[in-house]
N, CA, C and O atoms as CSV, one atom per row, in Angstrom:
chain,resi,resn,atom,element,x,y,z
A,1,MET,N,N,-6.507,12.267,8.268
A,1,MET,CA,C,-5.520,11.450,7.585
A,1,MET,C,C,-4.143,12.081,7.775
A,1,MET,O,O,-3.992,13.302,7.748
A,2,GLU,N,N,-3.158,11.233,7.967
A,2,GLU,CA,C,-1.766,11.651,8.028
A,2,GLU,C,C,-1.015,10.979,6.883
A,2,GLU,O,O,-1.342,9.858,6.493
A,3,THR,N,N,-0.011,11.663,6.349
A,3,THR,CA,C,0.793,11.105,5.273
A,3,THR,C,C,2.256,11.090,5.695
A,3,THR,O,O,2.790,12.078,6.198
A,4,VAL,N,N,2.885,9.945,5.476
A,4,VAL,CA,C,4.305,9.771,5.750
A,4,VAL,C,C,4.936,9.289,4.457
A,4,VAL,O,O,4.416,8.381,3.810
A,5,SER,N,N,6.059,9.894,4.077
A,5,SER,CA,C,6.758,9.485,2.857
A,5,SER,C,C,8.211,9.188,3.176
A,5,SER,O,O,8.837,9.847,4.006
A,6,ILE,N,N,8.729,8.177,2.491
A,6,ILE,CA,C,10.152,7.869,2.607
A,6,ILE,C,C,10.716,7.636,1.215
A,6,ILE,O,O,9.997,7.249,0.294
A,7,LYS,N,N,11.995,7.873,1.079
A,7,LYS,CA,C,12.693,7.629,-0.172
A,7,LYS,C,C,13.959,6.856,0.180
A,7,LYS,O,O,14.784,7.310,0.974
A,8,ILE,N,N,14.095,5.681,-0.427
A,8,ILE,CA,C,15.240,4.817,-0.127
A,8,ILE,C,C,15.932,4.409,-1.430
A,8,ILE,O,O,15.328,4.482,-2.501
A,9,PRO,N,N,17.181,3.984,-1.347
A,9,PRO,CA,C,17.814,3.405,-2.541
A,9,PRO,C,C,16.999,2.189,-3.003
A,9,PRO,O,O,16.468,1.438,-2.185
A,10,ALA,N,N,16.912,2.012,-4.300
A,10,ALA,CA,C,16.127,0.907,-4.871
A,10,ALA,C,C,16.920,-0.389,-4.815
A,10,ALA,O,O,17.292,-0.960,-5.840
A,11,ALA,N,N,17.168,-0.834,-3.596
A,11,ALA,CA,C,17.946,-2.053,-3.379
A,11,ALA,C,C,17.237,-2.907,-2.328
A,11,ALA,O,O,16.682,-2.373,-1.368
A,12,PRO,N,N,17.252,-4.222,-2.504
A,12,PRO,CA,C,16.576,-5.106,-1.556
A,12,PRO,C,C,17.017,-4.912,-0.101
A,12,PRO,O,O,16.219,-5.112,0.816
A,13,ALA,N,N,18.246,-4.535,0.114
A,13,ALA,CA,C,18.752,-4.364,1.481
A,13,ALA,C,C,18.002,-3.277,2.249
A,13,ALA,O,O,17.990,-3.289,3.480
A,14,TYR,N,N,17.383,-2.349,1.545
A,14,TYR,CA,C,16.685,-1.239,2.199
A,14,TYR,C,C,15.180,-1.489,2.376
A,14,TYR,O,O,14.485,-0.661,2.965
A,15,LEU,N,N,14.680,-2.604,1.879
A,15,LEU,CA,C,13.247,-2.878,1.992
A,15,LEU,C,C,12.818,-3.065,3.444
A,15,LEU,O,O,11.647,-2.884,3.774
A,16,GLN,N,N,13.750,-3.422,4.298
A,16,GLN,CA,C,13.430,-3.546,5.719
A,16,GLN,C,C,12.945,-2.212,6.286
A,16,GLN,O,O,12.099,-2.191,7.180
A,17,VAL,N,N,13.462,-1.123,5.783
A,17,VAL,CA,C,13.029,0.204,6.235
A,17,VAL,C,C,11.546,0.406,5.915
A,17,VAL,O,O,10.790,0.916,6.742
A,18,VAL,N,N,11.141,0.006,4.718
A,18,VAL,CA,C,9.737,0.142,4.313
A,18,VAL,C,C,8.851,-0.712,5.221
A,18,VAL,O,O,7.801,-0.258,5.677
A,19,ARG,N,N,9.275,-1.937,5.476
A,19,ARG,CA,C,8.508,-2.827,6.357
A,19,ARG,C,C,8.392,-2.244,7.761
A,19,ARG,O,O,7.319,-2.294,8.363
A,20,LEU,N,N,9.477,-1.695,8.286
A,20,LEU,CA,C,9.453,-1.135,9.641
A,20,LEU,C,C,8.534,0.082,9.747
A,20,LEU,O,O,7.813,0.229,10.733
A,21,VAL,N,N,8.556,0.942,8.750
A,21,VAL,CA,C,7.660,2.102,8.763
A,21,VAL,C,C,6.209,1.636,8.693
A,21,VAL,O,O,5.361,2.131,9.435
A,22,ALA,N,N,5.921,0.687,7.806
A,22,ALA,CA,C,4.559,0.151,7.700
A,22,ALA,C,C,4.107,-0.448,9.029
A,22,ALA,O,O,2.985,-0.205,9.472
A,23,ALA,N,N,4.978,-1.227,9.662
A,23,ALA,CA,C,4.635,-1.863,10.938
A,23,ALA,C,C,4.409,-0.824,12.023
A,23,ALA,O,O,3.463,-0.941,12.802
A,24,GLY,N,N,5.255,0.179,12.086
A,24,GLY,CA,C,5.116,1.216,13.102
A,24,GLY,C,C,3.821,1.987,12.961
A,24,GLY,O,O,3.155,2.278,13.955
A,25,LEU,N,N,3.460,2.322,11.731
A,25,LEU,CA,C,2.206,3.059,11.501
A,25,LEU,C,C,0.993,2.185,11.812
A,25,LEU,O,O,0.010,2.664,12.377
A,26,ALA,N,N,1.059,0.916,11.448
A,26,ALA,CA,C,-0.051,0.000,11.747
A,26,ALA,C,C,-0.200,-0.189,13.256
A,26,ALA,O,O,-1.317,-0.290,13.763
A,27,ALA,N,N,0.906,-0.235,13.961
A,27,ALA,CA,C,0.852,-0.374,15.423
A,27,ALA,C,C,0.175,0.849,16.056
A,27,ALA,O,O,-0.567,0.720,17.030
A,28,ARG,N,N,0.435,2.025,15.500
A,28,ARG,CA,C,-0.219,3.239,16.010
A,28,ARG,C,C,-1.734,3.159,15.868
A,28,ARG,O,O,-2.475,3.707,16.685
A,29,LEU,N,N,-2.189,2.465,14.814
A,29,LEU,CA,C,-3.636,2.285,14.603
A,29,LEU,C,C,-4.191,1.111,15.397
A,29,LEU,O,O,-5.379,0.799,15.313
A,30,LYS,N,N,-3.327,0.469,16.164
A,30,LYS,CA,C,-3.706,-0.690,16.964
A,30,LYS,C,C,-4.151,-1.877,16.108
A,30,LYS,O,O,-5.089,-2.594,16.457
A,31,PHE,N,N,-3.458,-2.071,14.979
A,31,PHE,CA,C,-3.658,-3.285,14.196
A,31,PHE,C,C,-3.209,-4.457,15.066
A,31,PHE,O,O,-2.345,-4.301,15.929
A,32,THR,N,N,-3.794,-5.621,14.839
A,32,THR,CA,C,-3.342,-6.812,15.548
A,32,THR,C,C,-1.949,-7.192,15.043
A,32,THR,O,O,-1.528,-6.756,13.972
A,33,LEU,N,N,-1.247,-8.001,15.818
A,33,LEU,CA,C,0.076,-8.461,15.374
A,33,LEU,C,C,-0.015,-9.196,14.040
A,33,LEU,O,O,0.852,-9.046,13.180
A,34,GLU,N,N,-1.059,-9.984,13.875
A,34,GLU,CA,C,-1.252,-10.715,12.622
A,34,GLU,C,C,-1.455,-9.747,11.454
A,34,GLU,O,O,-0.887,-9.945,10.380
A,35,ASP,N,N,-2.259,-8.706,11.659
A,35,ASP,CA,C,-2.473,-7.720,10.598
A,35,ASP,C,C,-1.193,-6.958,10.269
A,35,ASP,O,O,-0.938,-6.640,9.107
A,36,ILE,N,N,-0.396,-6.667,11.279
A,36,ILE,CA,C,0.883,-5.993,11.049
A,36,ILE,C,C,1.803,-6.879,10.214
A,36,ILE,O,O,2.440,-6.405,9.274
A,37,GLU,N,N,1.873,-8.156,10.556
A,37,GLU,CA,C,2.701,-9.085,9.781
A,37,GLU,C,C,2.196,-9.192,8.341
A,37,GLU,O,O,2.990,-9.224,7.401
A,38,ASP,N,N,0.877,-9.246,8.174
A,38,ASP,CA,C,0.295,-9.299,6.826
A,38,ASP,C,C,0.686,-8.062,6.018
A,38,ASP,O,O,1.040,-8.170,4.844
A,39,LEU,N,N,0.623,-6.903,6.641
A,39,LEU,CA,C,0.981,-5.658,5.965
A,39,LEU,C,C,2.453,-5.672,5.556
A,39,LEU,O,O,2.790,-5.256,4.448
A,40,LYS,N,N,3.319,-6.141,6.429
A,40,LYS,CA,C,4.742,-6.223,6.121
A,40,LYS,C,C,4.992,-7.163,4.939
A,40,LYS,O,O,5.817,-6.872,4.073
A,41,ILE,N,N,4.288,-8.275,4.907
A,41,ILE,CA,C,4.429,-9.224,3.790
A,41,ILE,C,C,4.031,-8.547,2.483
A,41,ILE,O,O,4.733,-8.665,1.479
A,42,ALA,N,N,2.912,-7.842,2.497
A,42,ALA,CA,C,2.403,-7.220,1.270
A,42,ALA,C,C,3.319,-6.116,0.760
A,42,ALA,O,O,3.627,-6.064,-0.431
A,43,VAL,N,N,3.754,-5.235,1.654
A,43,VAL,CA,C,4.605,-4.124,1.214
A,43,VAL,C,C,5.960,-4.640,0.742
A,43,VAL,O,O,6.549,-4.078,-0.182
A,44,ASP,N,N,6.452,-5.689,1.357
A,44,ASP,CA,C,7.705,-6.291,0.927
A,44,ASP,C,C,7.554,-6.926,-0.450
A,44,ASP,O,O,8.409,-6.749,-1.318
A,45,GLU,N,N,6.477,-7.658,-0.645
A,45,GLU,CA,C,6.227,-8.340,-1.919
A,45,GLU,C,C,6.166,-7.333,-3.073
A,45,GLU,O,O,6.806,-7.531,-4.106
A,46,LEU,N,N,5.406,-6.267,-2.897
A,46,LEU,CA,C,5.246,-5.291,-3.977
A,46,LEU,C,C,6.508,-4.446,-4.179
A,46,LEU,O,O,6.879,-4.147,-5.314
A,47,SER,N,N,7.154,-4.070,-3.104
A,47,SER,CA,C,8.391,-3.285,-3.232
A,47,SER,C,C,9.463,-4.078,-3.970
A,47,SER,O,O,10.218,-3.519,-4.766
A,48,ALA,N,N,9.529,-5.372,-3.707
A,48,ALA,CA,C,10.524,-6.222,-4.349
A,48,ALA,C,C,10.321,-6.302,-5.863
A,48,ALA,O,O,11.289,-6.459,-6.606
A,49,TYR,N,N,9.092,-6.196,-6.319
A,49,TYR,CA,C,8.848,-6.170,-7.761
A,49,TYR,C,C,9.532,-4.949,-8.380
A,49,TYR,O,O,10.082,-5.032,-9.478
A,50,LEU,N,N,9.496,-3.820,-7.676
A,50,LEU,CA,C,10.093,-2.608,-8.230
A,50,LEU,C,C,11.613,-2.613,-8.142
A,50,LEU,O,O,12.285,-2.203,-9.088
A,51,THR,N,N,12.159,-3.064,-7.034
A,51,THR,CA,C,13.619,-3.030,-6.876
A,51,THR,C,C,14.310,-4.159,-7.629
A,51,THR,O,O,15.471,-4.027,-8.016
A,52,GLY,N,N,13.607,-5.267,-7.840
A,52,GLY,CA,C,14.229,-6.430,-8.448
A,52,GLY,C,C,15.156,-7.107,-7.450
A,52,GLY,O,O,15.465,-6.539,-6.402
A,53,ALA,N,N,15.591,-8.293,-7.764
A,53,ALA,CA,C,16.426,-9.071,-6.852
A,53,ALA,C,C,17.820,-8.469,-6.673
A,53,ALA,O,O,18.438,-8.640,-5.622
A,54,GLN,N,N,18.311,-7.770,-7.685
A,54,GLN,CA,C,19.662,-7.200,-7.629
A,54,GLN,C,C,19.672,-5.711,-7.307
A,54,GLN,O,O,20.740,-5.125,-7.130
A,55,GLY,N,N,18.499,-5.093,-7.228
A,55,GLY,CA,C,18.430,-3.654,-7.016
A,55,GLY,C,C,18.502,-2.915,-8.343
A,55,GLY,O,O,18.814,-3.495,-9.383
A,56,ARG,N,N,18.206,-1.625,-8.282
A,56,ARG,CA,C,18.222,-0.800,-9.492
A,56,ARG,C,C,18.915,0.523,-9.184
A,56,ARG,O,O,19.000,0.937,-8.028
A,57,ASP,N,N,19.400,1.168,-10.212
A,57,ASP,CA,C,20.050,2.457,-10.069
A,57,ASP,C,C,18.961,3.526,-9.946
A,57,ASP,O,O,18.346,3.912,-10.940
A,58,GLY,N,N,18.732,3.994,-8.733
A,58,GLY,CA,C,17.702,4.987,-8.494
A,58,GLY,C,C,17.114,4.823,-7.104
A,58,GLY,O,O,17.752,4.266,-6.211
A,59,THR,N,N,15.898,5.310,-6.929
A,59,THR,CA,C,15.269,5.277,-5.614
A,59,THR,C,C,13.856,4.715,-5.679
A,59,THR,O,O,13.223,4.656,-6.733
A,60,LEU,N,N,13.400,4.311,-4.521
A,60,LEU,CA,C,12.021,3.869,-4.335
A,60,LEU,C,C,11.372,4.873,-3.396
A,60,LEU,O,O,11.843,5.079,-2.277
A,61,HIS,N,N,10.301,5.494,-3.848
A,61,HIS,CA,C,9.577,6.483,-3.055
A,61,HIS,C,C,8.275,5.831,-2.592
A,61,HIS,O,O,7.456,5.412,-3.409
A,62,VAL,N,N,8.094,5.751,-1.280
A,62,VAL,CA,C,6.916,5.084,-0.714
A,62,VAL,C,C,6.151,6.083,0.150
A,62,VAL,O,O,6.734,6.774,0.986
A,63,THR,N,N,4.836,6.149,-0.067
A,63,THR,CA,C,3.961,7.049,0.688
A,63,THR,C,C,2.936,6.228,1.445
A,63,THR,O,O,2.323,5.313,0.895
A,64,PHE,N,N,2.759,6.564,2.708
A,64,PHE,CA,C,1.820,5.885,3.596
A,64,PHE,C,C,0.736,6.889,3.970
A,64,PHE,O,O,1.016,7.872,4.656
A,65,ASP,N,N,-0.492,6.654,3.530
A,65,ASP,CA,C,-1.630,7.486,3.936
A,65,ASP,C,C,-2.340,6.742,5.060
A,65,ASP,O,O,-2.902,5.666,4.854
A,66,VAL,N,N,-2.305,7.330,6.249
A,66,VAL,CA,C,-2.827,6.684,7.445
A,66,VAL,C,C,-4.187,7.272,7.772
A,66,VAL,O,O,-4.305,8.457,8.082
A,67,HIS,N,N,-5.211,6.436,7.701
A,67,HIS,CA,C,-6.581,6.818,8.034
A,67,HIS,C,C,-6.917,6.220,9.401
A,67,HIS,O,O,-6.099,5.503,9.978
A,68,ASP,N,N,-8.090,6.503,9.915
A,68,ASP,CA,C,-8.492,5.952,11.215
A,68,ASP,C,C,-8.608,4.431,11.193
A,68,ASP,O,O,-8.346,3.772,12.200
A,69,ASP,N,N,-9.000,3.870,10.049
A,69,ASP,CA,C,-9.308,2.441,9.982
A,69,ASP,C,C,-8.495,1.660,8.958
A,69,ASP,O,O,-8.719,0.465,8.768
A,70,ARG,N,N,-7.540,2.335,8.287
A,70,ARG,CA,C,-6.776,1.650,7.236
A,70,ARG,C,C,-5.495,2.416,6.919
A,70,ARG,O,O,-5.320,3.578,7.286
A,71,ILE,N,N,-4.618,1.717,6.227
A,71,ILE,CA,C,-3.401,2.323,5.686
A,71,ILE,C,C,-3.398,2.070,4.180
A,71,ILE,O,O,-3.611,0.948,3.720
A,72,GLU,N,N,-3.155,3.129,3.433
A,72,GLU,CA,C,-3.007,3.035,1.988
A,72,GLU,C,C,-1.550,3.337,1.671
A,72,GLU,O,O,-1.026,4.380,2.062
A,73,ILE,N,N,-0.902,2.430,0.966
A,73,ILE,CA,C,0.516,2.576,0.672
A,73,ILE,C,C,0.709,2.589,-0.835
A,73,ILE,O,O,0.173,1.741,-1.549
A,74,THR,N,N,1.475,3.557,-1.310
A,74,THR,CA,C,1.830,3.611,-2.726
A,74,THR,C,C,3.347,3.680,-2.831
A,74,THR,O,O,4.015,4.302,-2.005
A,75,GLY,N,N,3.867,3.041,-3.843
A,75,GLY,CA,C,5.300,3.061,-4.096
A,75,GLY,C,C,5.555,3.401,-5.546
A,75,GLY,O,O,4.781,3.025,-6.426
A,76,ARG,N,N,6.644,4.114,-5.796
A,76,ARG,CA,C,6.980,4.536,-7.148
A,76,ARG,C,C,8.489,4.406,-7.338
A,76,ARG,O,O,9.277,4.896,-6.529
A,77,GLY,N,N,8.870,3.744,-8.410
A,77,GLY,CA,C,10.284,3.620,-8.732
A,77,GLY,C,C,10.760,4.846,-9.487
A,77,GLY,O,O,10.160,5.241,-10.487
A,78,GLU,N,N,11.828,5.441,-9.013
A,78,GLU,CA,C,12.442,6.590,-9.688
A,78,GLU,C,C,13.846,6.152,-10.083
A,78,GLU,O,O,14.810,6.331,-9.339
A,79,PHE,N,N,13.930,5.568,-11.288
A,79,PHE,CA,C,15.161,4.929,-11.713
A,79,PHE,C,C,15.919,5.791,-12.709
A,79,PHE,O,O,15.323,6.535,-13.489
A,80,ASN,N,N,17.250,5.681,-12.672
A,80,ASN,CA,C,18.119,6.468,-13.538
A,80,ASN,C,C,18.281,5.854,-14.922
A,80,ASN,O,O,18.813,6.500,-15.825
A,81,SER,N,N,17.836,4.637,-15.098
A,81,SER,CA,C,17.921,3.944,-16.388
A,81,SER,C,C,16.566,3.336,-16.704
A,81,SER,O,O,15.713,3.182,-15.830
A,82,ASN,N,N,16.389,2.995,-17.969
A,82,ASN,CA,C,15.152,2.319,-18.358
A,82,ASN,C,C,15.267,0.847,-18.012
A,82,ASN,O,O,16.063,0.116,-18.602
A,83,TYR,N,N,14.470,0.426,-17.057
A,83,TYR,CA,C,14.432,-0.971,-16.662
A,83,TYR,C,C,13.104,-1.555,-17.100
A,83,TYR,O,O,12.062,-0.905,-17.010
A,84,LYS,N,N,13.155,-2.771,-17.568
A,84,LYS,CA,C,11.914,-3.464,-17.868
A,84,LYS,C,C,11.428,-4.058,-16.550
A,84,LYS,O,O,12.042,-4.972,-16.000
A,85,ILE,N,N,10.324,-3.526,-16.060
A,85,ILE,CA,C,9.771,-3.947,-14.777
A,85,ILE,C,C,8.580,-4.856,-15.032
A,85,ILE,O,O,7.681,-4.535,-15.810
A,86,ARG,N,N,8.597,-5.970,-14.375
A,86,ARG,CA,C,7.468,-6.896,-14.484
A,86,ARG,C,C,6.277,-6.294,-13.754
A,86,ARG,O,O,6.358,-6.008,-12.559
A,87,THR,N,N,5.176,-6.103,-14.462
A,87,THR,CA,C,3.988,-5.518,-13.837
A,87,THR,C,C,2.847,-6.522,-13.698
A,87,THR,O,O,1.755,-6.174,-13.247
A,88,GLN,N,N,3.103,-7.744,-14.081
A,88,GLN,CA,C,2.125,-8.807,-13.871
A,88,GLN,C,C,2.559,-9.600,-12.649
A,88,GLN,O,O,3.654,-10.161,-12.622
A,89,LEU,N,N,1.715,-9.644,-11.661
A,89,LEU,CA,C,2.023,-10.443,-10.480
A,89,LEU,C,C,1.969,-11.925,-10.824
A,89,LEU,O,O,1.125,-12.357,-11.609
A,90,THR,N,N,2.853,-12.684,-10.245
A,90,THR,CA,C,2.781,-14.131,-10.441
A,90,THR,C,C,1.521,-14.649,-9.745
A,90,THR,O,O,0.928,-13.961,-8.915
A,91,GLU,N,N,1.137,-15.835,-10.088
A,91,GLU,CA,C,-0.043,-16.432,-9.460
A,91,GLU,C,C,0.156,-16.557,-7.952
A,91,GLU,O,O,-0.768,-16.312,-7.176
A,92,LEU,N,N,1.360,-16.937,-7.543
A,92,LEU,CA,C,1.654,-17.055,-6.117
A,92,LEU,C,C,1.552,-15.683,-5.424
A,92,LEU,O,O,0.959,-15.569,-4.351
A,93,SER,N,N,2.130,-14.657,-6.040
A,93,SER,CA,C,2.049,-13.309,-5.455
A,93,SER,C,C,0.598,-12.843,-5.342
A,93,SER,O,O,0.215,-12.248,-4.334
A,94,GLN,N,N,-0.200,-13.106,-6.357
A,94,GLN,CA,C,-1.618,-12.738,-6.305
A,94,GLN,C,C,-2.312,-13.421,-5.132
A,94,GLN,O,O,-3.075,-12.792,-4.400
A,95,MET,N,N,-2.041,-14.708,-4.962
A,95,MET,CA,C,-2.670,-15.453,-3.866
A,95,MET,C,C,-2.245,-14.891,-2.511
A,95,MET,O,O,-3.074,-14.717,-1.618
A,96,ILE,N,N,-0.962,-14.610,-2.365
A,96,ILE,CA,C,-0.461,-14.053,-1.108
A,96,ILE,C,C,-1.131,-12.720,-0.818
A,96,ILE,O,O,-1.647,-12.503,0.279
A,97,LEU,N,N,-1.121,-11.828,-1.802
A,97,LEU,CA,C,-1.666,-10.484,-1.595
A,97,LEU,C,C,-3.168,-10.504,-1.337
A,97,LEU,O,O,-3.660,-9.731,-0.514
A,98,GLN,N,N,-3.898,-11.367,-2.020
A,98,GLN,CA,C,-5.335,-11.478,-1.771
A,98,GLN,C,C,-5.622,-11.944,-0.351
A,98,GLN,O,O,-6.664,-11.618,0.218
A,99,THR,N,N,-4.706,-12.699,0.214
A,99,THR,CA,C,-4.880,-13.223,1.564
A,99,THR,C,C,-4.554,-12.180,2.629
A,99,THR,O,O,-5.185,-12.165,3.685
A,100,VAL,N,N,-3.573,-11.303,2.370
A,100,VAL,CA,C,-3.059,-10.443,3.433
A,100,VAL,C,C,-3.530,-8.987,3.397
A,100,VAL,O,O,-3.433,-8.296,4.412
A,101,VAL,N,N,-4.036,-8.501,2.260
A,101,VAL,CA,C,-4.506,-7.109,2.189
A,101,VAL,C,C,-5.840,-7.028,1.466
A,101,VAL,O,O,-6.274,-7.977,0.812
A,102,ASP,N,N,-6.479,-5.870,1.599
A,102,ASP,CA,C,-7.780,-5.663,0.953
A,102,ASP,C,C,-7.645,-5.524,-0.556
A,102,ASP,O,O,-8.461,-6.045,-1.316
A,103,ASN,N,N,-6.602,-4.812,-0.979
A,103,ASN,CA,C,-6.427,-4.518,-2.393
A,103,ASN,C,C,-4.942,-4.297,-2.657
A,103,ASN,O,O,-4.246,-3.696,-1.838
A,104,ALA,N,N,-4.460,-4.778,-3.789
A,104,ALA,CA,C,-3.068,-4.572,-4.169
A,104,ALA,C,C,-2.958,-4.530,-5.686
A,104,ALA,O,O,-3.574,-5.329,-6.392
A,105,GLN,N,N,-2.154,-3.578,-6.177
A,105,GLN,CA,C,-1.971,-3.432,-7.619
A,105,GLN,C,C,-0.528,-3.092,-7.928
A,105,GLN,O,O,0.164,-2.442,-7.144
A,106,LEU,N,N,-0.099,-3.542,-9.073
A,106,LEU,CA,C,1.221,-3.242,-9.598
A,106,LEU,C,C,1.011,-2.717,-11.001
A,106,LEU,O,O,0.277,-3.327,-11.779
A,107,SER,N,N,1.640,-1.592,-11.352
A,107,SER,CA,C,1.404,-1.019,-12.677
A,107,SER,C,C,2.629,-0.249,-13.153
A,107,SER,O,O,3.597,-0.056,-12.418
A,108,GLN,N,N,2.552,0.184,-14.409
A,108,GLN,CA,C,3.596,1.035,-14.963
A,108,GLN,C,C,2.930,1.977,-15.953
A,108,GLN,O,O,2.303,1.537,-16.917
A,109,ALA,N,N,3.069,3.274,-15.710
A,109,ALA,CA,C,2.511,4.291,-16.596
A,109,ALA,C,C,3.615,5.274,-16.954
A,109,ALA,O,O,4.357,5.733,-16.085
A,110,ASP,N,N,3.715,5.590,-18.226
A,110,ASP,CA,C,4.745,6.520,-18.707
A,110,ASP,C,C,6.143,6.102,-18.265
A,110,ASP,O,O,6.979,6.953,-17.960
A,111,GLY,N,N,6.396,4.806,-18.229
A,111,GLY,CA,C,7.706,4.300,-17.855
A,111,GLY,C,C,8.009,4.321,-16.371
A,111,GLY,O,O,9.126,4.005,-15.962
A,112,ILE,N,N,7.021,4.693,-15.553
A,112,ILE,CA,C,7.228,4.766,-14.106
A,112,ILE,C,C,6.489,3.609,-13.439
A,112,ILE,O,O,5.258,3.588,-13.419
A,113,PRO,N,N,7.236,2.643,-12.893
A,113,PRO,CA,C,6.593,1.519,-12.212
A,113,PRO,C,C,6.085,1.948,-10.833
A,113,PRO,O,O,6.714,2.748,-10.140
A,114,SER,N,N,4.936,1.399,-10.460
A,114,SER,CA,C,4.377,1.760,-9.160
A,114,SER,C,C,3.526,0.622,-8.609
A,114,SER,O,O,3.157,-0.311,-9.322
A,115,PHE,N,N,3.227,0.730,-7.313
A,115,PHE,CA,C,2.315,-0.205,-6.685
A,115,PHE,C,C,1.424,0.552,-5.726
A,115,PHE,O,O,1.723,1.674,-5.316
A,116,SER,N,N,0.325,-0.086,-5.379
A,116,SER,CA,C,-0.543,0.458,-4.343
A,116,SER,C,C,-1.167,-0.710,-3.588
A,116,SER,O,O,-1.386,-1.789,-4.137
A,117,LEU,N,N,-1.441,-0.458,-2.321
A,117,LEU,CA,C,-2.131,-1.466,-1.522
A,117,LEU,C,C,-2.935,-0.777,-0.434
A,117,LEU,O,O,-2.637,0.345,-0.025
A,118,VAL,N,N,-3.955,-1.475,0.020
A,118,VAL,CA,C,-4.805,-0.994,1.112
A,118,VAL,C,C,-4.942,-2.123,2.114
A,118,VAL,O,O,-5.244,-3.260,1.751
A,119,LYS,N,N,-4.716,-1.798,3.375
A,119,LYS,CA,C,-4.905,-2.758,4.468
A,119,LYS,C,C,-5.783,-2.089,5.503
A,119,LYS,O,O,-5.417,-1.062,6.075
A,120,SER,N,N,-6.953,-2.681,5.743
A,120,SER,CA,C,-7.878,-2.161,6.742
A,120,SER,C,C,-7.663,-2.854,8.078
A,120,SER,O,O,-7.212,-3.998,8.142
A,121,LYS,N,N,-7.987,-2.159,9.103
A,121,LYS,CA,C,-7.899,-2.701,10.445
A,121,LYS,C,C,-8.894,-3.847,10.588
A,121,LYS,O,O,-10.078,-3.689,10.289
A,122,GLY,N,N,-8.411,-5.000,11.044
A,122,GLY,CA,C,-9.300,-6.138,11.254
A,122,GLY,C,C,-9.652,-6.897,9.988
A,122,GLY,O,O,-10.609,-7.671,9.992
A,123,GLN,N,N,-8.910,-6.702,8.902
A,123,GLN,CA,C,-9.194,-7.406,7.655
A,123,GLN,C,C,-8.196,-8.509,7.432
A,123,GLN,O,O,-8.273,-9.217,6.428
């Protein structure tokens, strides 16, 4: 297993960086183009819950655990202020995520919002 971590400003404009890293790592595992696109959709969807539409004062820390047959991605908001983060996925988001990844969760513990997802090769 290899681990790659990035830390970006918690702003929607920087979510492209997260998508590009996810796509690059999936390409190294020889994911299909469709699987790569699915992974980008999922990581974007979950990251956007943490950053919000307007962005937040702080950073988004994303870790990619790369296995032989899957990628596990976790994200954690490190915000300078107390933000009320929605941790319930909308019905539409649930449907999208169920379609594109094996598993996806959004949570908040001790005031720290986070997400996790798993995308297997060929799923």
